[in-house]
N, C-alpha and C positions, 0 to 999 in steps of 0.2 A: 504494500500500500504506500502511496506517495506521502512524503512528509507533510505536504500542504493539505492533503485530504485529512490526515490525522489531526493536525493542529486547528484547522478551520471548520471541519464538518463532522468528523466521526462521532457517532453517538448522539448527535443532535437531531432528533426527530421533530423537526420544526412544525410539521402539520399537527402534532399533538398539543402544541401550545401557541395557537393563533398565528403560526408562521413568524413568530418573533425571531429576529436574527440572533439575539443572545438568549441562552436558555434561562428560564425562570429559576429563582431560588425557592425550592420547596422547603420553606422554613416551618416544618412540622415535626413533632416528635412521634406522631401516631398515625395510623392509617386504618380506615373503617372498611367493612365488607358488607355486601348486599345479602349474603346468605351464609349459613353454616358451612355449606360445601365449599364456597369460595374461600372462607376463612381457613378451612382445613387444608385446601390445596396450597394456599400461600404459606402456611406454617411448614408444610412438607418441603417447600422450595424456598426457605427463608434466605438462602445464600444468593438467590436471584430475584425474589419478589419483595416489595416493600411491605413490612409488617410493623416494624418499629425502627426508628431512625438510628438506633445503635447497630442495626444490621445493614439494611439496604435503604438508601435514600435516593430518589431519582436524580437530584443534582449531583450528588457524590458519584452515582453510577456512571454518569457521562464522563466524569474525570477518570474513573477507573478504566473505562474502555480506551480512552486516549493514552493513558500511561502504559497500559499493557501493550498497545500497538507500537508505541514509541520504543519499547524495549524488546520487541519481537517475541513477546510472551503471550500465552493464552489468556491470562487473567491477571488482575492486580487487586490489591487492597490498599486503601489510603488510611493514614493514621494521623493523630494529633501532633506528632513530632517525628523527626527522623529516628530518634532513639527508641520510640515506641515501635516503629517498624523493625529496627534492628533487634530489639529485645524479643519481639514476637517470632522472628525468623530463627533466632538462636534457641529460644525456649522450646519451640515446636520440634526441635531436633536434638533435644537433650534427654537423658534418662539418668536415673540414680546410678552412681558409680561409673558414669560415662566420661568421655574425654573429648575436648574440642581442640583442634589444631587451628591456630590463628596466626596471621602474619605479624611480625614485630612492628611496633610503633603504629597501632591502629588508632582511630579516633578515641579520645580520652575516655568517653563514656562507654564505648565498646570494651575498652580495657577494664573499666570499672565493673561491668556486669560479669566479666570472666574472672576477675581477681577478687572482688568483694562480695558478690551475690551468689553465683552458682556454687562455690565451694560449700556453702551452707547445706546444700542438697547432695553433696558427694560428687559433684561434677568437677573434674580437674581440667587443666588446659596446658598447652605448650605454645609459647610464642616462638616463631621461627623466622629466620631471614628468608623471605620468599623470593629473593632474586635468583635463586637456583632451585629448580624443581626437585632436584635430588635431596635438598635439605628438607623440603616439605614431606617427601615420601619417607624419609628417615624418622620424622616426628610422629608418623601414624602408628597408633597402638591397636591392640586387638579390641579395645573398648571405645575407639574413636567413632563418634557419631556425626561429626560435622567438620568440614574444612571451610574456614572463613577467610576471605580474601579482601583486600582493599587496594585497588590498582588503578592509578597511583594513590598513595596516601596523600594526606592534605597538608604536609609540612615539609618533607624532604623528597617526596614524590617517587619513592621506589616502586617499581612495577613487578608484577608476576606474569609469567608466560601462561596465559589463560588456557590455551589449548592443551599444554602439557599438564597443567594442574588438573584440568577436567579429566584427562586420561588417567592420571594417577588415582584420583578419587574414585572413578568408576571401576578401576581394577580392584580396589579395596571395598567397593560397595558403599561408599560414603557420599552423601549429598554435599553439594558445594553452594556457597552463598558469597556474593561479592557486594561491597559498597562501591557503587559507581557514581557517587556524588561529584567527584572531581571532573570526570570527563563529560558527564551528562549523556543521555541517549543519542544526542546529535553526533557526538564524537566517538562513542564506543558502545557496542552492543554485546555484552558478555555471553548472552544466550547463543549467539552465533558461533561462539567458541565452545559450546556444550556445557557452559555453567548452568546450574539448575535454578538458582534464585538470584535476583538482583534487588538490592535495597538502595534507596536514596534518602538523603536529607533534602526533601523537596523544597525546603525553606530557601535553598540556594538557587540554582539556575532555573529549576522548573517553575517556581513562582516568579522569581526574578525581580520583585519590587520591594523586598524587605518589609512586607506587611502581613505575612502569613507564616506561621510555623507549622510544617507538616512533613510527613514521611510516606514512603510507598514501598511496598513489597510486590515484586512481579515474579511469576512462575507459571507452572502448569496448572490446568484446572484441578488436578488431583491435589497438588500442594496447597494451592490457594483455598480450596474447599476445606481441607483439613485445618489450616490455620484459622479460617473463618469460624468453623465450628468449635475451635479450641481457644487459642490465645486471643483472637480478635473479639469474639462475643463475650468471653469470660472476663478479660481484663478491661475491655471497654475504652481503649485508647483511640477514639474515633475522631474524625474531622467533621466540623460543622458544615451544613449546607452553604452557609454564607461564605465561609472560607474556601470551600470547594469552588464556588463561583468566581472568587478572586483568582484562584489558581488557573481556572479555565481561561480567564481573561489574560493572565500572564503568559500562558502557553501560546497565545496568538503570535507573539513576537520572539518565541524561543530561538528559532533558527537565526533570525537577524541578530539577536543579542549575542548568541554564541559566536558567530562569525566576527562581530565587532570587537568583543572582548578578547578573542583569540588574537586577532591581528594587532590590536593595540598593546596587549601584554608582550607579544613577541617583539614588537618594535622597541619597547622600553627595556626588555631583557637584553636585547642585542646592544643597546647603548650602555647598559650597566657593565657588560662584559669588558668594555674598554675603558671604564672609568677608574681613575687612580684611587678613589676612596672606597671602591667596592671590590670585594674579593670574589670568591667563586659564586657563580650564578647557577641556581638549580631550576631548570626549566626543561621538561621532556622534549621540547621541540628544537632545542639548541643542539648542534652536533657535538658540543662538549659534554653533554649529559651522558653519564655512563651507559644508560640503557636506551640511547637514542634510536638505535635500529629496531629494538623491540617496540618502542613507542610508535614508530612509524608503521610497523607491521599490524598492530592491533587497534590503533586509534587513528582517527582522521583529523584530529585537532586537539588542542590542549587547554582551551579556555583562558581565563584571566588570572589564574592563581599560580604564583611561583615565589621562590625565596632567593635571597642572596645573603652573603656574609659581608658585614661592614669591615673595612680595613681600619679597625680601631684598636688602639693600644691598651685602653682601659675601659672598664665598665662605665665610668663616668663620661668618657668620650663618646661611647655608643649612645648613652642617654641624651647627650647634646644633639645628636642627629634628630631625634624625635622632637626635641624642643624647638628646633628650627624648621622642621618639615611642615610644608603647607599643602593644602588641597587634597589631603588624604584624611579620612576619618579614622581615629584610633578606636578599633573595635575588633571583636571576633567575627566569625562567619565570613561568607562571601556570596557572590552570585547575584547581587542586586544591581541597581543602576549606578550606585555610588562606589567610588574607589576607597579601599580600606588599607590600613596597615596594622599588623599585629607583631609587636616586638617580642622577642624572647625575653628581653629584660623585664617585661611586665610580670613574668612568672617567677621572678626572684624577689625575695623579701615580702611576699604576701603573708599577712598575719594568719597564723594557724595552719600554714601549709609549708611543706618542704620545698626547697628551691627546685626548679625544673632541671632536668638533665640535658635539656637542649642547650647548645652553646649560646652564651649570652649575646654574641654578635650576629646571631641569625635574625633576619628580618623577613617576614612574609608579607608580600604585597598582593592585593587583589585589584586588578585594573578593571574599572567599570566602563561606563559608556561615554565618559568625557573625552575631550580631545587629548590624545597622548602627548602632544607637544606642550599643552597647558599643564598636564600632570608632571611632565619632566621638569618644568620650571620649579614646581613645588619640591621635587626631589633635590634639585640643585640647591635650593635654600637650606635643606637639611644638611647636605654635605658641606656647604660653606660654613654653617654654624658649628658643625662638628670639628672642622679643622681650625676654627677660631679666627 
């Protein structure tokens, strides 16, 4: 199916709502039935039929269809956050005394559910350098029930060879799940490489306007049906109809936004590579990136997120860069219209928390939809202030 068809028309049965171009927001918690037989039939098909909006809501159902198609999946579920989607995917594939293999340096809250939550129920884990498939295979145990990937990750952007990982997992009878938030379905479709499940923090590129927090899990009808009947309905981490409508609106420009942010970020990353105040630049689309060839083989773009190291002698000098920096908002997350900066230094000296293990001179940039030349002027302000 063509990308334009998915983003602009799929799932939108306009003749059902007065031929309105934009789908209505079905802001209702409940649905009524004309007869007991209709009621029974709907309950029997609650994964497909509106009964109660914790299960199926018509506005949310349109979004599900679009997201499944974007990821070349059979079906999808949407959640109230990316972490709700990740948690549902992991919990659905865990059992007592089981084991999860996860790539090293995943999203911090993915790390948390594996380290702080699942061990309460006897589920162990192994974090493994996923840059070599042989390392992943070596980590698999007889009780392993899930291989969890994140390619690239969202700080230093290590990739996994998705086709090789899928082959290893299938040889051992283990399902695979990947966080595809970095690349978006515009630039990477893991299911095409035989990965079983795809999750997103849809808060990022999919929504794209920094006004909705949501997540998505994509997979086969069988997988999604099982998660719907289990973790989705039981834990209730759902997305509201109103927020679903905002995401549908955001999807209209997904392809345009992804191309713009990819081109602008690559332009700035190339400029940073030659800058005397910047050290190594970590961007999968630069030939200097260690896994450049793999990135080009399984991705068609890299979006707006990348990192670089400041050529700073002291922690204080690094902090001066951010004091002088202009035109970037100091914030977490990415994927919206606005450009952001997240300094590693922000995670040092936080009351009640241990200092980060990320090098203090690492800087993560997200390049939004602004003019890259205008953004570069803001970066130069930071470099000038850092050098004094």
